[in-house]
C-alpha positions, 0 to 999 in steps of 0.5 A, a space after each residue: 500499500 502507498 505510504 501516503 495512503 497508509 498515513 491518511 488511514 492511520 490518521 482518520 482511524 486514529 481520529 474516529 477512535 479518539 472521537 468515538 471514546 470521548 477521550 478528553 483532557 483537563 486543563 488546570 484553572 483557578 477556582 472563583 471565590 464569590 464574596 458577598 460584601 453587602 451591608 447585610 453580610 457586613 453586619 453579620 460577618 464583619 468587614 474584617 472577616 470577610 477581608 481576611 477570608 478573601 485575602 486568604 482564598 487569594 493566597 491559595 490560588 482562588 480568583 476572588 470576586 466581590 459582589 454586593 453594595 449598601 442597597 443590594 445583594 445579587 447572588 443570582 447575577 454573581 453565580 451567573 457570571 461566574 465559572 465553575 467551580 465557584 465557592 460562595 461566602 454569603 449570608 444567603 440574602 440575595 435580595 434581587 430578581 432572579 432565582 439563585 437555585 436555577 443558576 446553581 444547578 447548571 454550575 459546580 457550586 459550594 458554600 462557605 458558612 462562616 461564623 455569624 454574629 448575633 443579629 438584632 430582631 429588626 422588623 422585616 415584614 409587616 403583613 396584612 391585607 391592604 387595603 383592609 375593610 373599614 368596619 371589619 376585623 383585620 390581622 396584622 402580623 410582624 415578623 423579625 430577622 431574629 427571635 425578639 423574645 420580648 414585648 412588641 407595641 402596635 400604636 394605632 391612632 393613639 390606641 396602644 396594644 401590646 403582645 409578647 412575641 416569641 417568634 412573630 407578633 400577631 395584632 387583631 383589630 377593627 379598622 375604623 377609618 380610611 387612613 390610620 397612622 400606625 407605629 410598630 415599636 420594639 426593643 431594637 426597631 421602630 417602624 411608622 406607616 399608614 393602615 389604608 381601608 376601603 368602604 365595603 361593597 356589596 353585590 349591585 342590584 338592578 331591578 326592572 318593574 314589576 318587583 314582587 321578589 326584590 325585597 327577599 333577594 335584598 333580604 339575602 344580600 344584606 351588603 348589597 346596593 340597591 337601585 330601582 329602575 322606572 319603567 322604561 328607563 334604560 339600566 346603565 351603571 356599575 354593577 357586578 350582579 344584576 337582577 331583573 324582573 320581566 325585562 324585555 328581550 332586548 335586555 337579556 344578557 347571559 354573558 354577565 352574572 345576572 338573576 332573571 325573573 322572566 314574565 310575559 313580556 320577556 318574549 318566552 313561550 308560555 305554559 299555563 295550567 296548574 303546575 304543583 311542586 312538592 310539599 304544600 306549596 302553592 301552584 304555579 300558574 305560568 312558566 315562561 320558557 325561553 327558546 334556547 337550550 339551557 346549560 343546566 336545570 335546577 328545578 322543573 315541574 315534569 319536563 318544564 324547567 322552572 329555574 335553569 341557567 345559561 352562560 353567566 346568567 340564572 333564569 327563574 322561569 315563573 313569575 310566581 316563584 316567590 310564592 313558593 319562597 313564602 311557603 316554604 323556608 326549605 325551598 327558599 333556602 334551596 334557592 339561595 344555594 342556587 344564587 351562590 353559583 351567580 351572585 359575585 360579591 366584589 372584585 378584589 384588588 389588594 396587596 399583602 403589605 402595607 409597608 414596603 422597603 425601597 428595592 423590595 417587590 410588590 404583588 399587587 393581586 386582582 381577582 376578577 368576578 368576570 372577565 374584564 380588562 385592567 390597567 395599572 397606572 395608565 398602562 396598556 389594558 390587560 384581559 384577565 379571567 382569573 386571579 392576576 398578580 402585578 409585580 413591580 420592584 418599589 421606589 421611593 415615589 411608588 406609593 399610589 397604584 391606580 387600577 382601571 377596570 374595563 369591561 368590552 372596552 368601556 371603563 366601569 370602575 377605578 381603584 387606588 391602592 396606596 402603600 407606605 415606603 421605608 426610607 431604608 433600602 431592603 438590604 438594610 431591612 432583611 438581615 439575617 443568615 439564610 443557611 437553609 437557602 445556602 445548603 439548598 444551592 450547593 446540593 442542587 449544584 452537587 457542590 460541597 458545604 464548608 465550614 472551615 476556610 482552609 478545607 474549602 481552599 484545599 478541596 476546590 483547589 482539587 476540583 479546579 480546572 476544566 475537562 475539555 472532550 476532543 469530541 467538542 472540538 470541531 476542527 478535529 471532526 473536519 480533520 477526521 472527514 478530510 483524511 477519510 474522504 481524501 483516501 477514498 478520492 485517491 483510491 477512486 481516481 487510481 481505480 483501486 476501489 
């Protein structure tokens, strides 16, 4: 065999063995140390400790990268930009967007747990529904950076309440004002903020004459607002639930939560006669059945429905069903159970906290009783059909959020939610040592948890470096193809195939 052909064959066969065998080699490198020098870490460990750890790791061959400031920690970004393997020295309070666990799962991350100083019991969380409902009891929870084991005082409009807090402090009180001044005082901290409340809102009831039944519906919906619409008036207004007695066909709308007591002028097919319900109840003389397929039949006499639903509307298909209500408490209670499927109490817009730190992420919760569009602070309307949460990182100017509610392009309501903002950034509020988070960080990445800096330096220095597989080097793959093809081509032109 020609020596050139033999050489080509040796080359491509050898390359094939190396590539298919996933042969590789390790490049020795320097491990990376990520040292958190944020405000919370400096309070917890001390600046001198962090400096000495950084200096020692640098002397042991680590590339030391420091991150964090007086206003922000960001473990997520630090891990994302660091090569593997890396050693994280931090208090675990990452205080920034992004999930560090997601980044750690793709890297080799170990953590060093330094001895920590005792953190004073600073107030970290003030939790309550905001705005609260005026005139109703509400619960306020206060959480701390460390167990306070002390008396916590809440002053609300000059009235003082005290509780002994081992882990958290819980206060229950009735909100009586639209805006109340509140102060929470502990042995190590004091915060002042405002408690906001709104008036209770009920179900909007729109009645169309005649109205023999509305008083009973209103008796059940004790928190409902009531508006009587005169004959011939066009019903308009902000109503989350509508009750109409014998409305004309033009007003029937199965897309909205509504209760219709239909009658002759509703334009439905009439069944007349004596229709008896179970029990000692008055007979029903007329049943008006619409020319549509009902989604659900709740009650019927024979094959004729007397209570049925279509879309978001509940139809009572007889004008004198109210007689049944009067005659039997049991049937009245059963009818109220049907209403529970359709009565929409209210839309809800609230936050979980009345007080935020600068840089903290606020969650504004919006619950729609029906599909609607919401716009927050004049932004683009978003269509929601279920529970929706709007998130925003708080700045000192973010104290008022205006939520406009649209229905089919028309604004039907506007609500405002106010919050108080602490003067301190969240980095100086959330002090603590989240060792559970740090251990989870190492676990998801397959790293180690160290408590001794010398041990961490020795183990990570041995694990340093990067393995390179020959199969990942595309020039070798191209060389393999060229050598194999060249041998085949030469053999072909020489007539050796």
